[in-house]
C-alpha positions as CSV (number, residue, x, y, z in Angstrom):
1,M,-53.0,47.1,61.2
2,F,-50.0,48.1,63.3
3,A,-49.5,44.4,64.2
4,L,-49.2,43.7,60.5
5,F,-46.5,46.4,60.1
6,A,-44.7,45.0,63.1
7,D,-43.8,41.9,61.1
8,P,-40.7,43.0,59.0
9,T,-41.7,40.7,56.1
10,A,-45.3,41.8,55.9
11,F,-44.2,45.5,56.2
12,A,-41.7,45.0,53.4
13,L,-44.3,43.3,51.2
14,V,-46.8,46.2,51.7
15,A,-44.2,48.8,51.1
16,G,-43.1,47.0,47.9
17,L,-46.6,46.9,46.5
18,F,-47.0,50.6,47.5
19,G,-43.7,51.3,45.8
20,L,-44.9,49.8,42.5
21,M,-47.8,52.3,42.5
22,V,-45.4,55.2,43.4
23,G,-43.1,54.1,40.6
24,S,-46.0,54.4,38.2
25,F,-46.6,57.9,39.4
26,L,-42.8,58.7,39.1
27,N,-43.0,57.8,35.4
28,V,-45.6,60.6,35.1
29,V,-43.3,63.0,37.0
30,I,-40.3,62.1,34.9
31,H,-42.2,62.6,31.6
32,R,-44.4,65.7,32.5
33,L,-42.4,67.8,34.9
34,P,-39.8,68.9,32.3
35,I,-42.6,69.8,29.9
36,M,-44.3,71.8,32.6
37,M,-41.0,73.6,33.4
38,E,-40.5,74.4,29.7
39,R,-44.0,75.9,29.5
40,D,-43.3,78.0,32.5
41,W,-40.0,79.3,31.1
42,A,-41.8,80.1,27.8
43,A,-44.5,82.0,29.6
44,Q,-42.0,84.0,31.6
45,C,-39.9,84.8,28.5
46,A,-43.1,86.0,26.7
47,E,-44.1,88.1,29.7
48,L,-40.6,89.8,29.8
49,R,-40.9,90.6,26.1
50,G,-44.4,91.9,26.6
51,E,-45.9,89.2,24.4
52,T,-49.0,87.1,24.8
53,H,-48.2,83.5,25.5
54,A,-50.5,80.8,24.3
55,P,-50.5,78.2,27.2
56,G,-51.8,75.3,25.1
57,E,-53.6,72.3,26.6
58,P,-53.6,72.4,30.5
59,L,-51.0,70.0,31.9
60,S,-50.2,68.9,35.4
61,L,-49.1,65.8,37.1
62,A,-52.7,64.8,37.6
63,R,-54.4,66.0,34.4
64,P,-55.0,64.9,31.7
65,R,-55.0,61.2,32.3
66,S,-52.1,59.1,30.9
67,R,-52.1,58.5,27.2
68,C,-49.9,57.3,24.4
69,P,-47.6,60.1,23.2
70,K,-47.7,58.7,19.7
71,C,-51.5,58.2,19.0
72,G,-53.2,59.8,22.1
73,H,-54.8,56.5,23.2
74,A,-56.1,57.0,26.7
75,I,-54.5,54.5,29.1
76,S,-57.2,52.5,30.9
77,A,-56.9,51.2,34.5
78,V,-56.2,47.7,33.2
79,E,-53.3,49.0,31.0
80,N,-51.9,50.9,34.0
81,I,-51.1,48.1,36.4
82,P,-47.4,48.5,37.3
83,V,-45.1,46.1,35.4
84,L,-47.8,43.6,34.7
85,S,-49.6,45.8,32.1
86,W,-46.3,46.3,30.2
87,L,-45.8,42.6,30.1
88,M,-49.3,41.8,29.1
89,L,-49.2,44.4,26.3
90,G,-45.9,43.0,25.1
91,G,-44.3,46.4,25.6
92,K,-46.5,48.0,23.0
93,C,-49.4,50.5,22.9
94,R,-52.8,48.8,22.5
95,G,-53.9,51.6,20.2
96,C,-51.1,52.1,17.7
97,K,-48.7,49.3,18.6
98,A,-45.9,51.8,19.2
99,Q,-43.1,50.5,21.4
100,I,-43.4,51.4,25.1
101,S,-40.0,52.1,26.6
102,F,-38.6,49.5,29.0
103,R,-37.9,52.3,31.4
104,Y,-41.5,52.4,32.5
105,P,-41.6,48.9,34.1
106,L,-38.0,49.4,35.2
107,T,-38.9,52.5,37.2
108,E,-41.9,50.8,38.7
109,G,-40.0,47.7,39.6
110,L,-37.0,49.5,41.0
111,T,-39.2,51.7,43.1
112,G,-41.0,48.7,44.5
113,L,-37.7,46.9,45.3
114,V,-36.2,50.0,47.0
115,F,-39.4,50.6,49.0
116,A,-39.5,47.0,50.1
117,Y,-35.8,46.9,51.1
118,S,-36.2,50.3,52.9
119,A,-39.1,48.9,55.0
120,W,-37.2,45.7,55.8
121,H,-34.0,47.6,56.6
122,F,-35.4,50.3,58.8
123,G,-38.6,48.7,60.2
124,F,-41.9,50.5,60.7
125,G,-41.5,54.1,61.8
126,A,-40.6,57.6,60.8
127,T,-37.1,56.6,59.6
128,A,-38.6,54.2,57.1
129,L,-41.0,57.0,55.9
130,G,-38.1,59.3,55.4
131,A,-36.2,56.6,53.4
132,L,-39.2,56.1,51.1
133,V,-39.5,59.9,50.5
134,L,-35.8,60.2,49.7
135,A,-35.8,57.1,47.5
136,A,-38.8,58.3,45.4
137,A,-37.2,61.7,44.9
138,L,-33.8,60.2,43.8
139,I,-35.4,57.9,41.4
140,A,-37.5,60.7,39.8
141,L,-34.4,62.9,39.6
142,T,-32.4,60.1,37.9
143,G,-35.0,59.7,35.2
144,I,-35.4,63.4,34.5
145,D,-31.6,64.0,34.4
146,F,-31.1,61.1,32.0
147,D,-33.7,62.5,29.7
148,T,-33.1,66.3,29.9
149,Q,-29.9,66.9,32.0
150,L,-32.1,68.9,34.4
151,L,-32.5,68.5,38.1
152,P,-35.6,70.5,38.9
153,D,-35.7,72.8,41.9
154,D,-39.3,71.6,42.4
155,I,-37.7,68.3,43.7
156,T,-34.2,69.2,44.9
157,L,-35.1,72.2,47.1
158,P,-38.1,70.5,49.0
159,L,-35.8,67.4,49.4
160,L,-33.2,69.6,51.2
161,W,-35.8,71.1,53.6
162,I,-37.4,67.7,54.2
163,G,-34.0,66.3,55.1
164,L,-33.4,69.1,57.6
165,A,-36.9,68.6,59.0
166,F,-36.3,64.8,59.6
167,N,-32.9,65.5,61.2
168,Y,-34.5,68.1,63.6
169,F,-35.6,64.8,65.2
170,N,-32.2,63.1,64.7
171,K,-33.5,60.5,62.3
172,F,-30.4,60.1,60.1
173,T,-28.0,62.5,61.8
174,D,-28.1,65.5,64.2
175,L,-29.4,68.8,63.0
176,H,-26.0,70.5,63.3
177,G,-24.5,67.9,61.0
178,A,-27.4,68.2,58.6
179,V,-27.1,72.0,58.3
180,V,-23.3,71.8,57.8
181,G,-23.8,69.0,55.3
182,A,-26.2,71.1,53.2
183,M,-23.7,74.0,53.2
184,L,-20.7,71.9,52.4
185,G,-22.5,69.8,49.8
186,Y,-23.4,72.8,47.8
187,L,-20.0,74.5,48.2
188,A,-18.1,71.4,47.3
189,L,-19.5,71.1,43.8
190,W,-19.8,74.9,43.4
191,T,-16.0,75.1,43.9
192,V,-15.4,72.3,41.4
193,Y,-17.7,74.0,38.9
194,W,-15.9,77.3,39.1
195,G,-12.4,75.8,39.2
196,F,-13.2,73.8,36.0
197,K,-14.8,76.8,34.3
198,L,-11.9,79.1,35.1
199,A,-9.4,76.5,33.9
200,T,-11.1,75.5,30.7
201,G,-13.8,78.1,30.0
202,K,-16.4,75.3,29.9
203,E,-19.2,74.4,32.4
204,G,-18.5,70.9,33.8
205,M,-21.9,70.5,35.6
206,G,-25.1,72.3,36.3
207,Y,-26.4,74.1,39.4
208,G,-28.8,71.3,40.0
209,D,-25.9,69.0,40.9
210,F,-24.9,71.5,43.7
211,K,-28.5,71.5,45.1
212,L,-28.8,67.7,45.0
213,L,-25.5,67.2,46.9
214,A,-26.7,69.9,49.3
215,A,-29.9,67.9,49.8
216,L,-28.0,64.7,50.4
217,G,-25.8,66.6,52.9
218,A,-29.0,67.7,54.7
219,W,-30.2,64.1,54.9
220,F,-27.0,62.4,56.0
221,G,-24.7,65.1,57.5
222,W,-21.3,66.4,56.4
223,Q,-19.6,63.2,57.6
224,M,-21.2,61.2,54.7
225,L,-20.3,63.7,51.9
226,P,-16.8,62.3,51.1
227,L,-18.2,58.8,50.6
228,I,-21.1,60.2,48.4
229,I,-18.7,62.2,46.3
230,L,-16.3,59.3,46.0
231,L,-19.0,56.8,45.1
232,S,-20.7,59.1,42.6
233,S,-17.4,59.9,40.9
234,L,-16.4,56.3,40.7
235,V,-19.7,55.2,39.2
236,G,-19.8,58.1,36.9
237,A,-16.3,57.4,35.6
238,V,-17.0,53.7,35.0
239,V,-20.2,54.5,33.2
240,G,-18.7,57.3,31.2
241,I,-15.7,55.3,30.0
242,S,-18.0,52.3,29.2
243,L,-20.3,54.6,27.1
244,M,-17.3,56.0,25.2
245,V,-15.7,52.5,24.6
246,F,-18.8,50.4,23.9
247,A,-21.5,52.8,22.8
248,R,-19.1,55.2,20.9
249,H,-20.4,58.1,23.1
250,G,-18.4,61.2,22.0
251,R,-16.2,62.9,24.6
252,N,-17.9,66.2,23.9
253,V,-21.4,64.8,24.5
254,P,-22.3,65.7,28.1
255,I,-23.1,63.0,30.6
256,P,-25.5,63.8,33.5
257,F,-24.0,63.6,36.9
258,G,-27.2,63.6,38.9
259,P,-28.0,59.9,38.5
260,Y,-24.6,59.0,40.0
261,L,-25.2,61.3,42.9
262,A,-28.6,59.7,43.4
263,A,-27.1,56.2,43.3
264,A,-24.5,57.2,45.8
265,G,-27.3,58.7,48.0
266,L,-29.2,55.4,48.0
267,I,-26.0,53.5,48.9
268,A,-25.4,56.0,51.7
269,L,-29.0,55.5,52.9
270,F,-28.6,51.8,53.5
271,W,-24.8,51.3,54.1
272,G,-23.3,54.7,54.4
273,K,-22.4,54.6,58.1
274,P,-20.5,51.2,58.1
275,L,-18.8,52.2,54.8
276,T,-17.7,55.6,56.1
277,Q,-16.5,54.1,59.4
278,A,-14.7,51.2,57.6
279,F,-12.9,53.1,54.8
280,M,-12.6,56.7,56.1
281,G,-12.4,56.2,59.8
282,V,-15.1,58.8,60.4
283,G,-17.6,58.0,63.2
284,I,-21.2,59.0,62.6
């Protein structure tokens, strides 16, 4: 088994196939976690008001089994093969023929590709494992933020602590750099948030963005933060302007920033050190 993983190509193939399955699970996380959060908020509000809250049908990431949100058709194992099932079904539910969003196979395929590249780039070991954990979390956060403009604490805060834990063993940076990176990552966007709010009276971003950048700082260290902020701002500006020009996206319609932080985090994961050294003159 270990001899198989010692071959970079074989390890990348295995990781890619595993990534397709993880991507299928991430689709569940993206869809259900915000619903679970809303139910928790409703229950807490009812408790504060002294009211009885009707919890409704039990819902978790594991239960009930996946089904069509339109007709309730239970998804069989054959209909749940990553990417292939969507293609075989023509992108439609077998029960009611409702359209199945292209985002589902896109999430699965993207996760598979990122997992495969992570395995090839880092090779078999703890660093590759960390890369897979980080990539999966960033993909899930991207999907959730696009849908709801939320970055759940259930993902961002464990991601921060996991980053610190990996760097206790100096996997991506040293522990000192990771701790300082977490602090500066949070404070950087917190400062921008309050500066914008004091100047305009409006909120320019959410607290989840602070926590996500803090998590990325914990994974990569403070030296990588300027690159991450620059890349995320650049990508966000390009996408935002494109949406306003080509999709007639109103200026007052908020655009989530989390996906661009996540994209910058993935770039930093694979090419952050050479980019930082080449363009910013900072050694890591």
